[in-house]
C-alpha positions as CSV (number, residue, x, y, z in Angstrom):
1,M,80.5,-63.8,8.6
2,S,80.6,-67.1,6.6
3,A,78.9,-67.9,3.3
4,I,76.3,-70.0,5.1
5,G,75.2,-67.5,7.7
6,D,76.1,-65.2,10.4
7,E,77.6,-67.0,13.4
8,Q,76.7,-64.1,15.8
9,D,72.9,-64.1,15.4
10,G,72.5,-67.8,14.8
11,F,70.5,-67.5,11.5
12,I,71.4,-69.0,8.2
13,T,71.3,-66.6,5.3
14,L,71.6,-67.0,1.5
15,P,74.9,-66.2,-0.1
16,P,75.0,-62.8,-1.9
17,G,73.6,-62.8,-5.4
18,I,71.3,-65.9,-4.9
19,A,68.3,-64.1,-3.2
20,P,65.7,-62.5,-5.5
21,P,65.8,-58.7,-5.5
22,N,62.5,-58.3,-3.6
23,L,63.6,-60.5,-0.7
24,D,65.0,-58.8,2.4
25,T,67.9,-61.1,3.1
26,N,68.0,-60.0,6.7
27,S,64.5,-61.0,7.7
28,G,63.3,-63.4,4.9
29,T,60.3,-61.1,4.3
30,R,59.2,-60.4,0.7
31,R,58.9,-56.7,-0.2
32,I,55.7,-55.6,-2.0
33,P,56.0,-52.7,-4.4
34,Q,54.2,-49.6,-3.1
35,R,51.1,-48.4,-5.0
36,P,51.5,-45.1,-6.9
37,R,49.8,-42.2,-5.0
38,D,48.0,-40.9,-8.0
39,E,46.1,-44.1,-8.7
40,I,42.3,-43.7,-9.2
41,V,39.9,-45.5,-6.8
42,F,36.3,-45.9,-8.0
43,L,33.4,-45.5,-5.6
44,P,30.0,-47.0,-6.2
45,A,27.3,-44.7,-7.6
46,P,24.4,-43.7,-5.3
47,P,21.1,-45.6,-5.8
48,G,19.3,-44.3,-8.9
49,A,22.3,-42.5,-10.4
50,T,24.0,-43.6,-13.6
51,P,27.6,-44.4,-12.8
52,P,30.1,-42.8,-15.2
53,A,32.1,-45.0,-17.5
54,P,35.3,-46.1,-15.9
55,A,38.5,-44.3,-17.1
56,V,41.0,-46.6,-18.8
57,T,44.1,-46.8,-16.7
58,E,47.3,-48.9,-17.0
59,A,46.7,-50.7,-13.8
60,P,43.4,-51.7,-12.3
61,P,42.5,-50.3,-8.9
62,Q,43.7,-52.3,-5.9
63,A,40.6,-51.6,-3.7
64,V,37.1,-50.2,-3.8
65,V,36.3,-47.8,-1.0
66,A,32.6,-47.5,0.0
67,A,31.3,-44.5,1.9
68,P,30.5,-45.4,5.5
69,T,26.8,-45.8,6.3
70,A,25.0,-45.7,9.6
71,I,24.1,-49.1,11.0
72,D,20.9,-49.6,12.8
73,E,21.8,-52.2,15.5
74,E,18.2,-52.8,16.7
75,T,16.7,-56.1,15.5
76,R,13.0,-56.0,15.1
77,F,10.6,-59.0,15.6
78,A,8.9,-60.1,12.4
79,P,6.3,-62.7,13.2
80,R,6.0,-65.4,10.5
81,R,2.8,-65.1,8.6
82,G,0.8,-67.5,6.6
83,R,2.3,-70.7,8.1
84,W,-1.1,-72.4,8.8
85,S,-4.6,-72.1,7.3
86,I,-7.9,-73.3,8.7
87,V,-10.1,-74.7,5.9
88,L,-13.8,-74.6,6.9
89,E,-16.5,-77.0,5.7
90,S,-17.7,-74.3,3.2
91,G,-14.2,-74.4,1.6
92,V,-13.3,-70.9,3.0
93,S,-9.6,-70.8,4.0
94,V,-8.6,-68.6,7.0
95,T,-4.9,-67.8,7.4
96,M,-3.7,-68.1,11.0
97,D,-1.4,-65.2,12.0
98,A,-1.5,-66.1,15.7
99,T,-3.3,-68.5,18.1
100,T,-7.0,-68.7,17.1
101,V,-10.0,-69.2,19.4
102,L,-12.9,-70.9,17.6
103,G,-16.6,-71.1,18.4
104,R,-20.1,-69.9,17.5
105,N,-19.4,-66.6,19.2
106,P,-15.9,-66.9,20.6
107,A,-14.7,-64.6,23.4
108,A,-11.2,-63.6,24.3
109,N,-9.4,-66.0,26.6
110,E,-7.2,-65.1,29.5
111,R,-4.5,-67.5,28.3
112,W,-4.4,-66.0,24.8
113,P,-5.6,-62.4,25.2
114,D,-4.3,-61.4,21.7
115,A,-5.7,-64.5,19.9
116,Q,-7.6,-64.2,16.7
117,L,-11.3,-65.0,17.1
118,L,-12.9,-67.2,14.4
119,Q,-16.6,-67.5,14.4
120,V,-17.9,-70.7,12.8
121,D,-21.4,-71.0,11.4
122,D,-22.9,-74.1,12.9
123,A,-26.6,-74.4,12.1
124,Q,-26.9,-77.6,14.3
125,K,-25.5,-75.7,17.3
126,T,-23.1,-78.5,18.3
127,V,-20.2,-76.0,18.6
128,S,-19.9,-74.2,21.9
129,K,-19.8,-70.4,22.0
130,T,-16.0,-70.6,22.8
131,H,-15.2,-74.1,21.8
132,A,-11.4,-74.6,21.1
133,A,-8.1,-72.9,20.5
134,L,-5.6,-73.6,17.8
135,E,-2.3,-72.5,19.3
136,L,0.9,-71.7,17.3
137,V,4.1,-72.6,19.1
138,D,7.1,-72.1,17.0
139,E,6.5,-74.3,13.9
140,E,3.9,-76.5,15.6
141,L,0.1,-76.3,15.8
142,W,-1.7,-77.5,19.0
143,I,-5.4,-77.7,19.7
144,H,-7.1,-77.2,23.1
145,D,-10.6,-78.2,24.1
146,L,-11.9,-75.1,26.1
147,A,-14.4,-77.2,28.1
148,S,-16.8,-77.5,25.2
149,T,-20.1,-79.4,25.4
150,N,-19.5,-81.7,22.5
151,G,-15.7,-82.1,22.5
152,V,-12.8,-81.7,20.1
153,W,-11.6,-84.5,17.9
154,V,-8.5,-84.7,15.7
155,D,-9.2,-87.4,13.1
156,D,-10.7,-90.0,15.4
157,Q,-8.9,-89.1,18.6
158,R,-10.5,-87.1,21.3
159,V,-8.7,-84.1,22.8
160,E,-9.3,-84.2,26.6
161,P,-10.5,-80.9,28.1
162,G,-7.5,-79.1,29.8
163,E,-5.0,-80.9,27.6
164,R,-3.6,-80.2,24.2
165,M,-2.9,-82.3,21.1
166,R,-0.6,-81.6,18.3
167,V,-2.2,-81.1,14.9
168,H,-0.4,-82.0,11.6
169,P,-1.1,-80.6,8.2
170,G,-4.1,-82.2,6.4
171,Q,-5.6,-83.5,9.6
172,E,-9.4,-83.1,10.2
173,V,-10.6,-81.4,13.3
174,S,-14.1,-81.8,14.6
175,L,-15.8,-79.3,16.9
176,G,-19.0,-81.1,17.8
177,R,-20.3,-82.0,14.4
178,F,-18.6,-79.1,12.6
179,N,-15.5,-80.2,10.7
180,L,-12.5,-78.2,9.5
181,R,-9.0,-79.1,8.2
182,V,-5.7,-77.5,9.0
183,E,-3.1,-77.0,6.2
184,R,0.4,-75.5,5.9
185,S,0.2,-72.4,3.7
């Protein structure tokens, strides 16, 4: 063996006395001192319990070990609530939790069987019994004319029966002569 390395294994090693004491001169790996076996490890206190004051030790703990807990892998659907509001002429605000069917006496619709039904008080009777639907699709709001007698208008643009039109926050919607406004809430 030479001072520069071992000719047989093909690796160059440091001469004796130059390597730090925690360096394994055969592999180049640094040795980490082992933790004492009697070291104290602190566990978190259960909820509502007052944790004891930590004991003073010479060396701080290397790790905190938590008790294993059961993990519920099932993800539950949580519909977003309060994203849109319908503000009626009277100033009353109705929060939309789902698609909403509007009219003087709205009936459930085959297309939206779980829709909210919102009855509007139209003394002039220009609103059909089941006039329009405000449909929530992800973050967007769409309005449908459900073959009403006097039509649906968004600002000054008519919604054609059988088609839908996107409604933006603050826009005015007219059902016949009954007006309402949609807002983000």
